[in-house]
C-alpha positions in Angstrom: 154.3 141.9 87.9 152.7 139.1 86.2 149.6 137.5 87.7 149.2 133.7 87.7 145.8 132.5 86.9 144.4 129.1 87.3 142.4 127.3 84.6 139.9 126.2 87.3 138.3 129.3 88.8 137.6 127.5 92.1 140.0 124.6 92.6 138.7 123.8 96.0 135.2 123.2 94.7 136.1 119.9 93.0 137.6 118.6 96.2 134.6 119.7 98.2 132.3 118.1 95.7 134.1 114.8 95.9 134.1 114.9 99.7 130.3 115.6 99.7 129.6 112.7 97.4 131.7 110.4 99.6 129.8 111.5 102.7 126.5 111.1 101.0 127.3 107.5 100.1 128.7 106.6 103.5 126.3 108.5 105.8 123.2 106.3 105.3 125.1 103.1 106.0 126.8 104.5 109.0 123.5 105.2 110.7 122.0 101.8 109.8 121.9 99.2 112.5 122.9 95.7 111.7 119.8 93.5 111.4 119.7 90.8 114.0 119.8 87.2 112.8 116.5 85.4 112.6 115.5 83.4 115.6 116.6 79.8 115.6 113.6 77.5 115.7 113.8 73.8 116.4 111.1 72.0 114.4 110.2 68.7 116.0 108.7 65.7 114.1 105.0 66.3 113.5 102.8 64.0 115.6 99.6 62.3 114.5 96.5 62.1 116.6 94.1 59.8 114.9 90.6 60.4 116.0 89.0 59.0 112.9 86.1 56.5 113.1 88.4 53.8 111.6 90.5 53.9 114.8 87.8 54.8 117.3 85.3 52.2 116.3 87.2 49.6 114.3 90.5 49.6 116.1 92.5 49.8 112.9 95.1 52.4 112.0 97.2 52.9 109.0 100.9 53.6 108.9 101.3 57.2 108.2 105.0 57.5 109.2 106.2 58.4 105.7 103.4 61.1 105.4 104.2 62.5 108.8 107.9 62.8 107.9 106.9 64.7 104.7 104.7 67.0 106.7 107.7 67.9 108.9 109.9 68.5 105.8 107.3 70.7 104.2 107.0 72.8 107.4 110.7 73.2 107.8 111.0 74.2 104.1 108.3 76.8 104.4 109.8 78.4 107.5 113.3 78.3 106.1 112.2 79.9 102.8 110.4 82.7 104.6 113.7 84.1 105.9 112.0 84.8 109.3 113.6 81.7 111.0 116.8 79.8 111.0 115.5 76.3 111.1 117.0 73.5 113.2 115.7 70.0 112.2 114.8 68.5 115.6 112.8 65.6 114.1 115.5 63.2 115.3 115.9 64.6 118.8 115.9 62.2 121.6 112.3 62.2 122.9 112.4 58.8 124.5 111.3 60.2 127.9 108.0 61.2 126.4 107.7 58.6 123.6 104.7 56.9 125.0 102.5 60.0 125.4 104.1 62.2 122.7 105.4 65.7 122.9 101.9 67.1 122.4 101.0 65.7 125.9 104.1 66.7 127.8 103.0 70.3 128.7 105.6 72.1 126.7 108.7 70.0 127.4 109.8 70.4 123.8 111.0 73.9 124.7 113.7 72.5 127.0 114.7 70.1 124.2 114.9 72.9 121.7 117.1 74.9 124.1 119.5 71.9 124.3 119.7 72.0 120.5 120.7 75.7 120.6 117.3 77.0 119.5 115.5 80.2 120.6 112.1 78.7 119.9 110.5 75.3 119.4 107.8 74.3 117.0 105.5 71.4 117.7 103.1 70.3 114.9 100.2 68.0 115.2 97.9 66.5 112.5 94.6 65.5 113.9 92.9 63.0 111.6 89.1 63.5 112.1 87.8 61.4 109.2 89.2 59.8 106.1 89.0 63.3 104.4 88.9 65.8 107.2 92.0 66.8 109.3 93.3 69.6 111.4 96.9 70.9 111.6 97.9 72.5 114.9 101.2 74.4 115.4 102.6 75.6 118.7 105.6 77.8 119.0 107.3 78.2 122.4 110.1 80.3 123.8 112.9 77.8 124.3 114.2 79.5 127.5 110.9 80.0 129.3 108.6 77.5 127.7 106.0 80.3 127.2 103.6 79.7 124.4 104.3 82.4 121.8 101.9 81.3 119.1 99.3 78.6 118.5 97.6 78.3 115.2 95.2 75.6 113.8 93.2 75.1 110.7 90.8 72.5 109.3 91.5 71.0 105.9 89.7 68.5 103.7 91.6 66.0 101.7 93.4 62.7 101.9 96.6 61.9 103.7 98.6 63.1 100.7 97.4 66.6 101.3 98.7 66.9 104.9 102.1 68.4 103.9 100.2 71.1 101.9 98.0 71.8 104.9 101.0 72.3 107.1 102.6 74.7 104.6 99.4 76.7 104.2 98.9 77.0 107.9 102.4 78.3 108.3 102.3 80.6 105.3 98.9 82.1 105.9 98.6 82.2 109.7 102.0 81.7 111.4 104.0 83.9 109.1 101.2 86.4 108.6 101.7 87.6 112.2 104.6 90.1 112.3 107.5 88.9 114.4 107.7 90.3 117.9 110.6 92.6 118.6 
């Protein structure tokens, strides 16, 4: 009798090795959970509270509408680029019911407006002009469903009106985004 020999001493080893490599590549991804999408945040138009001596004592006020619009754009861009939020531009939301007193004085009513826009959270920003070269930026983030204040940050900056957008970006980058997201 003649004995048949295989050129491969262990033919099953190749198949087992291929199977093992396939499992090694697939196994880590099978156990991974899908990362949830970032929370949707409605960013409302920033509001100006002018407490400068120019307004307080002289009754005059400049028109900072263009600057305030730029502050809002800068804030939305910073949040969007972070990847931590999916930004909804709420700067054109109908706030006529609180127009006279502003969102900053409505006790968190922006949360309900954000919910109507499909957001999970709301962001209200305020620039407080203290003097010609001294201003504060305040940011409040609320849960859109409950109205609960999730985060409030503020910082004082020095500079002219042209620096307000940069102040908002810096506050978001170094304080708001510095806090790890709640899980």
